[in-house]
Every structure is written in C-alpha cells, then in structure tokens.
GUVEX-100108 format. One record per residue: residue in three letters; x, y, z negated of N, C-alpha, C, O in turn. Coordinates in pm, 1 decimal. Example, Ala and Ser with C-alpha at 12.3 -4.5 7.8 and 13.67 -1.06 7.14 Angstrom:
<pts>
<pt torkol="ALA" n_px="1319.0" n_py="-569.0" n_pz="-780.0" ca_px="1230.0" ca_py="-450.0" ca_pz="-780.0" c_px="1320.0" c_py="-330.0" c_pz="-780.0" o_px="1423.6" o_py="-331.9" o_pz="-846.5"/>
<pt torkol="SER" n_px="1285.0" n_py="-225.0" n_pz="-708.0" ca_px="1367.0" ca_py="-106.0" ca_pz="-714.0" c_px="1290.0" c_py="3.0" c_pz="-787.0" o_px="1340.9" o_py="113.8" o_pz="-803.9"/>
</pts>
This chain:
<pts>
<pt torkol="UNK" n_px="3061.9" n_py="6143.9" n_pz="1191.5" ca_px="3114.6" ca_py="6243.8" ca_pz="1102.0" c_px="3244.4" c_py="6298.3" c_pz="1160.9" o_px="3319.6" o_py="6225.7" o_pz="1225.8"/>
<pt torkol="UNK" n_px="3269.0" n_py="6423.5" n_pz="1138.0" ca_px="3389.6" ca_py="6486.8" ca_pz="1190.3" c_px="3461.1" c_py="6563.8" c_pz="1081.5" o_px="3403.6" o_py="6597.8" o_pz="978.1"/>
<pt torkol="UNK" n_px="3587.5" n_py="6590.3" n_pz="1107.3" ca_px="3666.9" ca_py="6671.1" ca_pz="1016.1" c_px="3621.3" c_py="6816.3" c_pz="1023.9" o_px="3585.5" o_py="6864.0" o_pz="1131.6"/>
<pt torkol="UNK" n_px="3622.0" n_py="6886.4" n_pz="912.4" ca_px="3584.5" ca_py="7027.1" ca_pz="913.1" c_px="3692.9" c_py="7112.9" c_pz="976.6" o_px="3664.7" o_py="7222.8" o_pz="1024.2"/>
<pt torkol="UNK" n_px="3816.3" n_py="7064.1" n_pz="978.1" ca_px="3926.2" ca_py="7141.4" ca_pz="1033.5" c_px="3935.6" c_py="7128.6" c_pz="1185.4" o_px="3978.5" o_py="7221.9" o_pz="1253.3"/>
<pt torkol="UNK" n_px="3896.4" n_py="7016.2" n_pz="1237.2" ca_px="3908.6" ca_py="6992.4" ca_pz="1380.3" c_px="3787.4" c_py="6912.1" c_pz="1427.2" o_px="3777.7" o_py="6792.4" o_pz="1400.1"/>
<pt torkol="UNK" n_px="3695.0" n_py="6978.1" n_pz="1497.6" ca_px="3573.3" ca_py="6906.9" ca_pz="1536.8" c_px="3595.1" c_py="6812.7" c_pz="1654.4" o_px="3499.0" o_py="6755.0" o_pz="1705.2"/>
<pt torkol="UNK" n_px="3719.3" n_py="6795.8" n_pz="1698.5" ca_px="3748.5" ca_py="6699.5" ca_pz="1805.0" c_px="3813.5" c_py="6573.3" c_pz="1749.9" o_px="3860.4" o_py="6489.1" o_pz="1826.4"/>
<pt torkol="UNK" n_px="3816.5" n_py="6559.9" n_pz="1618.1" ca_px="3868.0" ca_py="6439.1" ca_pz="1554.8" c_px="3756.1" c_py="6373.7" c_pz="1476.0" o_px="3687.0" o_py="6439.1" o_pz="1397.8"/>
<pt torkol="UNK" n_px="3739.1" n_py="6244.7" n_pz="1497.4" ca_px="3642.0" ca_py="6169.0" ca_pz="1420.8" c_px="3721.6" c_py="6101.5" c_pz="1309.6" o_px="3809.5" o_py="6019.4" o_pz="1335.9"/>
<pt torkol="UNK" n_px="3689.9" n_py="6137.1" n_pz="1184.5" ca_px="3762.6" ca_py="6083.1" ca_pz="1071.3" c_px="3669.7" c_py="5998.9" c_pz="984.6" o_px="3547.4" o_py="6011.2" o_pz="990.6"/>
<pt torkol="UNK" n_px="3731.8" n_py="5912.5" n_pz="903.4" ca_px="3654.7" ca_py="5832.1" ca_pz="808.5" c_px="3612.0" c_py="5921.7" c_pz="693.0" o_px="3696.7" o_py="5979.7" o_pz="625.1"/>
<pt torkol="UNK" n_px="3482.5" n_py="5933.5" n_pz="670.2" ca_px="3431.5" ca_py="6016.9" ca_pz="563.0" c_px="3427.8" c_py="5941.2" c_pz="430.3" o_px="3401.2" o_py="5998.7" o_pz="324.8"/>
<pt torkol="UNK" n_px="3455.4" n_py="5810.1" n_pz="438.2" ca_px="3456.1" ca_py="5721.6" ca_pz="322.1" c_px="3544.0" c_py="5602.0" c_pz="360.0" o_px="3548.6" o_py="5565.8" o_pz="477.6"/>
<pt torkol="UNK" n_px="3613.1" n_py="5540.2" n_pz="265.5" ca_px="3690.9" ca_py="5420.5" ca_pz="299.1" c_px="3599.1" c_py="5309.0" c_pz="349.2" o_px="3485.8" o_py="5295.6" o_pz="303.0"/>
<pt torkol="UNK" n_px="3648.2" n_py="5230.1" n_pz="442.8" ca_px="3566.3" ca_py="5120.7" ca_pz="494.5" c_px="3639.5" c_py="5038.3" c_pz="598.0" o_px="3761.3" o_py="5047.7" o_pz="613.2"/>
<pt torkol="UNK" n_px="3562.8" n_py="4957.2" n_pz="668.8" ca_px="3615.7" ca_py="4867.1" ca_pz="771.1" c_px="3550.3" c_py="4897.6" c_pz="904.4" o_px="3428.6" o_py="4914.1" o_pz="912.4"/>
<pt torkol="UNK" n_px="3631.3" n_py="4905.0" n_pz="1009.3" ca_px="3579.5" ca_py="4927.1" ca_pz="1144.4" c_px="3514.7" c_py="4797.5" c_pz="1192.3" o_px="3579.4" o_py="4692.9" o_pz="1197.6"/>
<pt torkol="UNK" n_px="3387.7" n_py="4805.3" n_pz="1226.6" ca_px="3312.3" ca_py="4689.1" ca_pz="1272.3" c_px="3316.5" c_py="4679.8" c_pz="1424.8" o_px="3329.0" o_py="4571.1" o_pz="1481.1"/>
<pt torkol="UNK" n_px="3305.9" n_py="4795.1" n_pz="1490.5" ca_px="3296.7" ca_py="4797.2" ca_pz="1637.2" c_px="3355.4" c_py="4927.9" c_pz="1689.3" o_px="3338.8" o_py="5033.8" o_pz="1628.8"/>
<pt torkol="UNK" n_px="3424.6" n_py="4918.2" n_pz="1803.2" ca_px="3473.4" ca_py="5036.8" ca_pz="1873.3" c_px="3408.7" c_py="5034.1" c_pz="2011.2" o_px="3426.4" o_py="4938.0" o_pz="2086.0"/>
<pt torkol="UNK" n_px="3333.6" n_py="5139.0" n_pz="2045.6" ca_px="3257.2" ca_py="5141.3" ca_pz="2169.9" c_px="3319.3" c_py="5229.7" c_pz="2277.1" o_px="3253.7" o_py="5259.2" o_pz="2377.0"/>
<pt torkol="UNK" n_px="3442.8" n_py="5272.3" n_pz="2259.4" ca_px="3507.0" ca_py="5360.1" ca_pz="2356.7" c_px="3654.1" c_py="5324.6" c_pz="2368.4" o_px="3708.0" o_py="5249.6" o_pz="2287.0"/>
<pt torkol="UNK" n_px="3717.8" n_py="5378.7" n_pz="2469.6" ca_px="3862.4" ca_py="5358.6" ca_pz="2488.4" c_px="3923.2" c_py="5487.5" c_pz="2542.2" o_px="3852.0" o_py="5576.7" o_pz="2588.4"/>
<pt torkol="UNK" n_px="4054.3" n_py="5495.8" n_pz="2535.5" ca_px="4124.4" ca_py="5614.5" ca_pz="2584.1" c_px="4087.7" c_py="5638.5" c_pz="2730.6" o_px="4088.0" o_py="5546.3" o_pz="2812.1"/>
<pt torkol="UNK" n_px="4056.2" n_py="5763.6" n_pz="2762.1" ca_px="4021.6" ca_py="5801.4" ca_pz="2898.5" c_px="3872.6" c_py="5806.0" c_pz="2926.6" o_px="3830.9" o_py="5860.3" o_pz="3028.9"/>
<pt torkol="UNK" n_px="3791.6" n_py="5750.0" n_pz="2837.8" ca_px="3645.8" ca_py="5753.8" ca_pz="2856.7" c_px="3594.0" c_py="5896.3" c_pz="2840.4" o_px="3641.1" o_py="5971.0" o_pz="2754.7"/>
<pt torkol="UNK" n_px="3497.1" n_py="5933.0" n_pz="2923.0" ca_px="3426.9" ca_py="6060.6" ca_pz="2907.9" c_px="3308.7" c_py="6037.0" c_pz="2815.8" o_px="3230.7" o_py="5943.9" o_pz="2836.0"/>
<pt torkol="UNK" n_px="3295.7" n_py="6122.1" n_pz="2714.1" ca_px="3186.8" ca_py="6107.6" ca_pz="2617.6" c_px="3107.5" c_py="6237.1" c_pz="2607.9" o_px="3157.7" o_py="6345.5" o_pz="2637.8"/>
<pt torkol="UNK" n_px="2982.0" n_py="6223.1" n_pz="2565.2" ca_px="2895.3" ca_py="6338.4" ca_pz="2542.7" c_px="2866.9" c_py="6349.2" c_pz="2394.0" o_px="2867.7" o_py="6249.2" o_pz="2322.2"/>
<pt torkol="UNK" n_px="2842.0" n_py="6470.7" n_pz="2348.2" ca_px="2807.2" ca_py="6491.2" ca_pz="2207.0" c_px="2691.0" c_py="6399.4" c_pz="2170.7" o_px="2590.1" o_py="6394.6" o_pz="2241.1"/>
<pt torkol="UNK" n_px="2705.9" n_py="6327.4" n_pz="2061.5" ca_px="2601.3" ca_py="6235.7" ca_pz="2016.7" c_px="2624.3" c_py="6090.7" c_pz="2054.1" o_px="2561.0" o_py="6002.0" o_pz="1996.9"/>
<pt torkol="UNK" n_px="2714.4" n_py="6064.1" n_pz="2149.9" ca_px="2745.3" ca_py="5925.3" ca_pz="2185.8" c_px="2804.9" c_py="5852.7" c_pz="2066.0" o_px="2886.3" o_py="5909.3" o_pz="1993.1"/>
<pt torkol="UNK" n_px="2765.2" n_py="5728.6" n_pz="2045.7" ca_px="2821.8" ca_py="5647.0" ca_pz="1938.0" c_px="2956.8" c_py="5593.8" c_pz="1985.3" o_px="2965.8" o_py="5526.7" o_pz="2088.1"/>
<pt torkol="UNK" n_px="3062.3" n_py="5625.0" n_pz="1908.3" ca_px="3197.8" ca_py="5585.4" ca_pz="1946.3" c_px="3247.8" c_py="5464.7" c_pz="1868.4" o_px="3325.6" o_py="5384.7" o_pz="1920.3"/>
<pt torkol="UNK" n_px="3203.4" n_py="5451.6" n_pz="1744.1" ca_px="3249.3" ca_py="5340.8" ca_pz="1659.9" c_px="3149.6" c_py="5319.9" c_pz="1546.8" o_px="3066.3" o_py="5405.6" o_pz="1517.4"/>
<pt torkol="UNK" n_px="3161.2" n_py="5202.7" n_pz="1484.2" ca_px="3078.4" ca_py="5169.6" ca_pz="1368.2" c_px="3172.6" c_py="5143.0" c_pz="1250.6" o_px="3263.9" o_py="5060.9" o_pz="1259.8"/>
<pt torkol="UNK" n_px="3148.7" n_py="5213.8" n_pz="1140.1" ca_px="3228.2" ca_py="5199.5" ca_pz="1018.7" c_px="3141.0" c_py="5136.9" c_pz="910.3" o_px="3037.1" o_py="5192.2" o_pz="874.2"/>
<pt torkol="UNK" n_px="3182.9" n_py="5021.8" n_pz="858.4" ca_px="3111.3" ca_py="4957.5" ca_pz="748.6" c_px="3169.1" c_py="5009.5" c_pz="617.9" o_px="3288.0" o_py="4993.4" o_pz="590.2"/>
<pt torkol="UNK" n_px="3084.1" n_py="5071.5" n_pz="538.5" ca_px="3126.1" ca_py="5122.2" ca_pz="408.1" c_px="3014.3" c_py="5096.3" c_pz="308.5" o_px="2899.1" o_py="5132.2" o_pz="333.0"/>
<pt torkol="UNK" n_px="3047.7" n_py="5034.6" n_pz="197.4" ca_px="2950.0" ca_py="5005.1" ca_pz="93.0" c_px="2831.0" c_py="4925.6" c_pz="148.7" o_px="2715.8" o_py="4952.5" o_pz="114.5"/>
<pt torkol="UNK" n_px="2860.3" n_py="4828.9" n_pz="233.7" ca_px="2761.5" ca_py="4738.5" ca_pz="293.7" c_px="2661.6" c_py="4809.7" c_pz="384.7" o_px="2550.9" o_py="4760.4" o_pz="406.2"/>
<pt torkol="UNK" n_px="2700.7" n_py="4926.0" n_pz="438.1" ca_px="2616.2" ca_py="4998.4" ca_pz="533.6" c_px="2696.4" c_py="5025.1" c_pz="659.6" o_px="2813.0" o_py="5063.8" o_pz="652.3"/>
<pt torkol="UNK" n_px="2634.5" n_py="5004.5" n_pz="775.5" ca_px="2698.9" ca_py="5036.8" ca_pz="902.4" c_px="2671.1" c_py="5182.7" c_pz="935.5" o_px="2555.8" o_py="5223.0" o_pz="950.5"/>
<pt torkol="UNK" n_px="2777.7" n_py="5261.4" n_pz="946.8" ca_px="2768.1" ca_py="5404.1" ca_pz="975.2" c_px="2813.5" c_py="5429.9" c_pz="1118.1" o_px="2924.2" o_py="5392.0" o_pz="1156.4"/>
<pt torkol="UNK" n_px="2728.3" n_py="5494.1" n_pz="1196.4" ca_px="2761.7" ca_py="5526.7" ca_pz="1335.5" c_px="2846.9" c_py="5652.8" c_pz="1337.9" o_px="2808.9" o_py="5756.0" o_pz="1282.5"/>
<pt torkol="UNK" n_px="2961.9" n_py="5643.2" n_pz="1402.3" ca_px="3048.9" ca_py="5758.4" ca_pz="1419.0" c_px="3026.1" c_py="5811.1" c_pz="1560.5" o_px="3052.6" o_py="5741.9" o_pz="1658.8"/>
<pt torkol="UNK" n_px="2977.0" n_py="5934.0" n_pz="1569.3" ca_px="2936.6" ca_py="5989.8" ca_pz="1698.5" c_px="3029.7" c_py="6100.3" c_pz="1744.5" o_px="3099.0" o_py="6163.4" o_pz="1664.6"/>
<pt torkol="UNK" n_px="3029.6" n_py="6122.3" n_pz="1874.9" ca_px="3109.4" ca_py="6230.4" ca_pz="1933.6" c_px="3047.1" c_py="6364.6" c_pz="1893.8" o_px="2927.6" o_py="6386.1" o_pz="1913.9"/>
<pt torkol="UNK" n_px="3128.0" n_py="6454.2" n_pz="1837.5" ca_px="3075.2" ca_py="6584.5" ca_pz="1798.5" c_px="3066.7" c_py="6682.5" c_pz="1915.0" o_px="2993.3" o_py="6781.1" o_pz="1909.1"/>
<pt torkol="UNK" n_px="3141.8" n_py="6654.7" n_pz="2019.9" ca_px="3149.5" ca_py="6743.5" ca_pz="2136.4" c_px="3159.6" c_py="6660.0" c_pz="2263.4" o_px="3189.1" o_py="6540.6" o_pz="2257.7"/>
<pt torkol="UNK" n_px="3135.2" n_py="6723.1" n_pz="2378.2" ca_px="3162.5" ca_py="6658.9" ca_pz="2506.6" c_px="3313.1" c_py="6659.6" c_pz="2528.7" o_px="3381.5" o_py="6752.9" o_pz="2486.6"/>
<pt torkol="UNK" n_px="3365.4" n_py="6556.4" n_pz="2594.6" ca_px="3508.1" ca_py="6554.2" ca_pz="2622.5" c_px="3555.6" c_py="6419.4" c_pz="2670.4" o_px="3477.2" o_py="6333.0" o_pz="2709.6"/>
<pt torkol="UNK" n_px="3687.1" n_py="6404.0" n_pz="2666.2" ca_px="3753.3" ca_py="6279.9" ca_pz="2708.0" c_px="3826.8" c_py="6224.0" c_pz="2586.6" o_px="3893.0" o_py="6298.3" o_pz="2514.1"/>
<pt torkol="UNK" n_px="3815.2" n_py="6093.8" n_pz="2564.5" ca_px="3880.5" ca_py="6029.4" ca_pz="2450.6" c_px="4031.6" c_py="6032.8" c_pz="2472.1" o_px="4082.8" o_py="5982.9" o_pz="2572.3"/>
<pt torkol="UNK" n_px="4101.3" n_py="6092.5" n_pz="2376.0" ca_px="4246.8" ca_py="6107.3" ca_pz="2383.4" c_px="4318.3" c_py="5995.1" c_pz="2308.5" o_px="4418.9" o_py="5942.4" o_pz="2355.9"/>
<pt torkol="UNK" n_px="4265.1" n_py="5958.6" n_pz="2190.1" ca_px="4326.2" ca_py="5853.8" ca_pz="2107.9" c_px="4219.6" c_py="5767.4" c_pz="2042.9" o_px="4114.6" o_py="5816.7" o_pz="2001.8"/>
<pt torkol="UNK" n_px="4247.4" n_py="5638.9" n_pz="2034.0" ca_px="4167.1" ca_py="5546.8" ca_pz="1953.0" c_px="4268.3" c_py="5478.1" c_pz="1861.4" o_px="4352.1" o_py="5400.7" o_pz="1907.8"/>
<pt torkol="UNK" n_px="4260.3" n_py="5506.3" n_pz="1733.0" ca_px="4361.5" ca_py="5460.1" ca_pz="1638.4" c_px="4320.3" c_py="5337.0" c_pz="1558.9" o_px="4386.0" o_py="5302.5" o_pz="1460.6"/>
<pt torkol="UNK" n_px="4212.8" n_py="5270.3" n_pz="1599.6" ca_px="4162.4" ca_py="5154.6" ca_pz="1525.6" c_px="4116.5" c_py="5044.7" c_pz="1620.8" o_px="4099.7" o_py="5065.8" o_pz="1740.9"/>
<pt torkol="UNK" n_px="4097.1" n_py="4927.5" n_pz="1562.9" ca_px="4034.9" ca_py="4814.6" ca_pz="1633.3" c_px="3943.0" c_py="4746.4" c_pz="1533.1" o_px="3959.2" o_py="4766.1" o_pz="1412.7"/>
<pt torkol="UNK" n_px="3847.0" n_py="4666.7" n_pz="1579.2" ca_px="3757.2" ca_py="4598.8" ca_pz="1485.2" c_px="3835.5" c_py="4520.5" c_pz="1380.5" o_px="3932.5" o_py="4451.5" o_pz="1412.0"/>
<pt torkol="UNK" n_px="3791.8" n_py="4532.4" n_pz="1256.6" ca_px="3856.6" ca_py="4463.7" ca_pz="1145.6" c_px="3953.8" c_py="4551.5" c_pz="1067.8" o_px="3992.1" o_py="4517.6" o_pz="955.9"/>
<pt torkol="UNK" n_px="3994.1" n_py="4664.5" n_pz="1126.6" ca_px="4086.5" ca_py="4754.3" ca_pz="1056.8" c_px="4017.3" c_py="4819.3" c_pz="937.5" o_px="3901.6" o_py="4860.4" o_pz="946.2"/>
<pt torkol="UNK" n_px="4090.0" n_py="4828.0" n_pz="825.3" ca_px="4041.3" ca_py="4901.1" ca_pz="708.2" c_px="4099.2" c_py="5041.5" c_pz="715.0" o_px="4217.1" o_py="5059.2" o_pz="745.5"/>
<pt torkol="UNK" n_px="4017.9" n_py="5139.4" n_pz="687.2" ca_px="4062.8" ca_py="5278.9" ca_pz="692.3" c_px="4033.2" c_py="5347.8" c_pz="559.5" o_px="3938.2" o_py="5313.3" o_pz="489.4"/>
<pt torkol="UNK" n_px="4116.5" n_py="5445.5" n_pz="527.0" ca_px="4094.9" ca_py="5523.6" ca_pz="405.4" c_px="4022.9" c_py="5653.5" c_pz="441.9" o_px="4015.9" o_py="5691.4" o_pz="558.8"/>
<pt torkol="UNK" n_px="3970.4" n_py="5719.8" n_pz="341.4" ca_px="3899.4" ca_py="5845.9" ca_pz="363.5" c_px="3993.9" c_py="5945.6" c_pz="430.1" o_px="4108.0" o_py="5962.7" o_pz="387.1"/>
<pt torkol="UNK" n_px="3945.2" n_py="6011.4" n_pz="535.7" ca_px="4022.5" ca_py="6111.9" ca_pz="606.7" c_px="4104.3" c_py="6059.6" c_pz="723.1" o_px="4160.4" o_py="6139.0" o_pz="798.5"/>
<pt torkol="UNK" n_px="4112.9" n_py="5928.1" n_pz="740.0" ca_px="4189.8" ca_py="5869.2" ca_pz="849.7" c_px="4129.0" c_py="5912.4" c_pz="983.8" o_px="4007.3" o_py="5908.1" o_pz="1001.5"/>
<pt torkol="UNK" n_px="4214.9" n_py="5954.2" n_pz="1078.3" ca_px="4167.5" ca_py="5994.6" ca_pz="1211.8" c_px="4143.1" c_py="5867.2" c_pz="1292.8" o_px="4236.9" o_py="5795.4" o_pz="1327.5"/>
<pt torkol="UNK" n_px="4015.9" n_py="5840.4" n_pz="1322.2" ca_px="3977.0" ca_py="5719.7" ca_pz="1394.0" c_px="3986.9" c_py="5740.1" c_pz="1543.8" o_px="4045.0" o_py="5657.4" o_pz="1614.1"/>
<pt torkol="UNK" n_px="3930.1" n_py="5850.4" n_pz="1593.8" ca_px="3927.4" ca_py="5881.1" ca_pz="1736.7" c_px="3948.8" c_py="6030.4" c_pz="1754.9" o_px="3897.1" o_py="6110.9" o_pz="1677.4"/>
<pt torkol="UNK" n_px="4025.5" n_py="6067.6" n_pz="1857.9" ca_px="4044.3" ca_py="6208.4" ca_pz="1894.0" c_px="3988.4" c_py="6231.0" c_pz="2034.5" o_px="3999.9" o_py="6145.2" o_pz="2122.1"/>
<pt torkol="UNK" n_px="3928.2" n_py="6347.2" n_pz="2053.7" ca_px="3869.5" ca_py="6385.5" ca_pz="2182.6" c_px="3937.8" c_py="6513.1" c_pz="2228.5" o_px="3968.4" o_py="6600.7" o_pz="2147.6"/>
<pt torkol="UNK" n_px="3961.4" n_py="6523.1" n_pz="2358.7" ca_px="4017.7" ca_py="6649.1" ca_pz="2411.5" c_px="3922.7" c_py="6712.7" c_pz="2507.6" o_px="3952.2" o_py="6819.0" o_pz="2562.3"/>
</pts>
C-alpha cells in the first residue's frame, strides 16, 4: 500500500506490527517487490514497492508497532 500523496512512500494503511523487513537502504527494487510484512488484525499484509527505484529510508525493524499513516519505507 502507498500514500496517495507520494507514491514513493510506503505507509501503514492500518495500525499493526512489522513482522519482517525484506530490504535495506541502498537496495534497488522493482515495482511489485515485497519490501515488508505488516501484521494487522491477525493478517500478514505484504507491503510492495509501488515503483522502481532505490530504497532511501527504512524506518522500522521487526517487532515495531506502527500507527496508520506511518512512513515505513521511502524510495527514490
């Protein structure tokens, strides 16, 4: 899921807990690549890259709780 204002930011669309982070700063990603897994309401939600690019920021680690709208990963 991505923010409607900035399609290069992956944000939490619902409050939850980060289960897995599959990327790091500097990684090259393609649209559709799974970047992280967010557990919300007992469901694992795959957060995918909306565009091709390079990971600029990773603001979470496994176990972190995030609120709705939190910027999880940024791509440049």
